[in-house]
N, C-alpha and C positions, 0 to 999 in steps of 0.2 A: 547598783549593778555595774560591774565593770564592762567595758566595751568588749564585745566578742563572747561574753558569758550569757548564753541564752537559757532562761529558766524553763523547767518542764511545762509550766503553765503557758508560757509564750509559744512553746512548740505545739501544744494542743490547739491553741488559737489559730496558728498558721496552718496546721493540718486540716482544721475545720474549714478554713477559708479556701484552701486548695481544693477540698472536696466540693465546696459550693461552686467554685470556678469550673471544675470538671463537669458538674451537672449542667451548668449554663452552656458550656461548649457543646456537650452532647445534645442538649435541647436545640441549640442553633443548627447543628448539623442534621439532625434527624426529624425535629419537629415533635409536637405533642398532640394528643387527641384532646377532645373537649374536656375530658375529666382529668387532664394533666398527665396521663400515662405517656411514657416515651414510646414513639413509634420508630423502629429501627430501619424503616424504609423512608427514603426522601420523598418530597413532594413530586419531584421529577419521576421517581419510580412509580408513584401512583398514576401519573399521567401516562407513562409508558405501558403500565398494566392495562389501563382503560382503553387506550388506543388499540392495543393488540387484541384484547377481548372483543372490542367492537368490530374489528376486521373479521374475526372468526365468526361472530354472530351474523354479520351481514352475508358472509360467504356460505354459511351452513344451510343445507336444505331443511334442517330441523326447525329453523326459525323463519317464519314468513313475515319479514319486516316490511311494513307498508312504506312505499316509496313516497318521499315528501313531494316530489313533482306530480305524482298522481293524486295525492290527497292534500293539496296546498292549504285548503281552508281548515281542515282538521288540525294540521300541524301549526297553522297560524294561531289557532286557539290554544293548542297545547303549549307552544313556545311562549305565548302570552302568560299562561299560568306560571310557567317556570321563571320567566324573566321578572314577573311581578314579585315573586319570592326573593329572587336575587337582588332586586332593587331595594329591599328593606334595610340593607346594611347589617343584617344580623348574621350573615354567613362569613365565617372566618376566612374561608378559602375561595371566596367569590371570584377573585382575579387570578388565582393560582391554577385553577382547573379549567378544562375545556368542556363546559357543561353542555350536554346534548341529551335529548329525550327522544325515544323512538317507540313506535307502536308495533307490537307483534300480533298478527292476526291468528288468534287461537281462542277457543272457548275456555281455556284454563283460567281460573281465578288466581292470578299471580302478578307480581311486579318484583323487580329486583334491580339492584344497583351494583356497579363494579367501581373500583377505585378510579379517581381522576375525573369524576363528574358525569359518567355515562349511566343513563337511567332507561329502564325498559318496562313498558306497561302492556299487558295483554288485553285484547279487546274483551275477553271474558270478564275481566275485573272491571273495566270501564263501563260495560253494559250492566253490571250488577249494581252499580251505585246510582243514586237518585238525584244528586245535586253537586254543584261545584264545590261547596264547602267540604263534602266528603272526599271528593277526588283530590282537591288541593291539600287536604289534610294528609292523605296517603303520599302525595308527591312531596310534601314538606318532610314527611317522615323519612322517605328514601333519600332525599337530599341531605338530611341530617346525618344519616349513616355515612354518607360520603364525606361531608364536611368535618365530621368528628373522626374520620379515618377508621371507622369500624370495619369497613370492607377489607382493608389490608390485614388487619388483625384476624378477621374471620378466615380469610384464605390461608394465613400463616398457620393457624391452629389446625386447619383441615389437611393441609398438604405439606407444611413445614417450610421454614424460611429458606433452607438450602435449595429446595426444589424451585421455589419462586425466584430466587436469585439466579439460579442456572437458566431459568426460562428467560429472564431479562437479558442474560448474556448471550442468548441465541441457542442455548442447548435445550433439549427436551421440547422441541417445537410442537410435537404431536400432543403435548400435554394441554396446550391452549384449547384444543377442540374438546378434550375430555372434560376439562373444568367447565367450559361453557355449557356442555350438555348437563353436567351436574347442577349448574345454576338453574337451568330450565326445569329440571325434574324435581327441584325442591329437596335435594339430598339433605338428610338430617344432620350430616357432619358439617354442613355449611350454615347451620342455624346460628343466629346471633345469640349472645348471652342475654339473660334477663336484664342485666345492668345496662347493656348497650341499647336494648329495646326501650327501657325506661328513659334513658337519656335522649334517644331519638324522638320519643313521644313528647318529652318536655321541650325540646328544641323546636319541634313542629308547631306546638302551641305558640311559642315565642315568635317564630317566623310569621305565622298567619295572623297573629293578634294585631299587628300593625297594618294589616291590609283591610279591605272592606268585607272579606269573608269571615264567617263565624269560626273562631279558632277551636271550637269543639268538634269540628268535622271529623277529625281523626278518631275521636271517641265514638262517634256515630258509626263510623266504618267498622270498628272492632265489635261494637254491639251487633251490627248486621252480620259480621263473619261468625260470631259466636252462636247466632241463631240459625245459621245456614244449615240446610238439611244434609249437605255433604261437606266434609271438612276441606276447605280450600287449600291448595298447594301453598298459598301465601303463609298460612299459619305454621307450616312445617319448618320454615326458615325464620319465622318471626314469632317465637313462642309467646303466649299470652298467659295472663292469670286473672283471677277475679278482682284484683285491686287495680287493674290497669286503667279502666275507665274512670274510677274514682280519682286516680292520680292526675289524669288529664284534666278533669273538671276542677280539681284543687289548684292546679297550675293556672288555669283560666281565671279562677276567682282571685288568685294571688295577684294577677296582673290587672285586676279591676273589674272583671266580669262583664266586659262590654259585649253586647249582643251584635253579631254581624249578619251579613247576608248569606243566604243559602243558594240563591240563583238556580231554581229548578228549571225554568224555561230555557235559560241560556245553556244549561248542561244538556238538555234534550237536543238542542241544536248541534252540540258537539257530537253526541252519540249518533245522531242521524247522518252525520258526515262520514261515518265509518261503514265498511262493508258488512 
């Protein structure tokens, strides 16, 4: 081949390599979810979303958020649950997000997470559960949604990327309140996809498997929700199917099938600390 004479095959190779480089650059700029999907919001965007939502939730009369100074022992146990999961080394964005967990005083059986590491649990859900393994399983599930950045994708599908970007830029400030209210009500438009749910279940098992708790707690929780006399708000945003519990147990067996602790008495102590 003469110098300067580039064959068609060489051009194809170069084009393919440039495309790979483009994908790498995009991934570095925007980051990926656990399943490898590109997320067009940055990690800082996730943190900004979470911080703004948290401000609105704390300020809204629709949310009775228990003050940590008034319920220090309850929050001490709650933060211990969360920090134990963070210390497993299994969460990709442990150090990237400002992980915070709050308790909302309401009989609603619900929990939700917003981008950036902000987690909210209703006393109605907490009091419905029987042991730490169940609660930590749900907590790990919500943390997985955040760590896999499902929350940003969920909000984008429901409201559109353009609206969310304008909110981050300081426009449509009233929209923060509206979306926070939608999160509380379990609006169906905010439901996670089945794929995201399955991924969060799988990650929850992996997070809890390396702790002392039994990693099947999240399966026990869904079995309890499926048999509940009234459909919990939680299930409206976390769609389930008949195979869900089987998949959780299969993941547990895949990891080795180690039986962990359920901690019934310890969980009763936690519940008794709540109003």
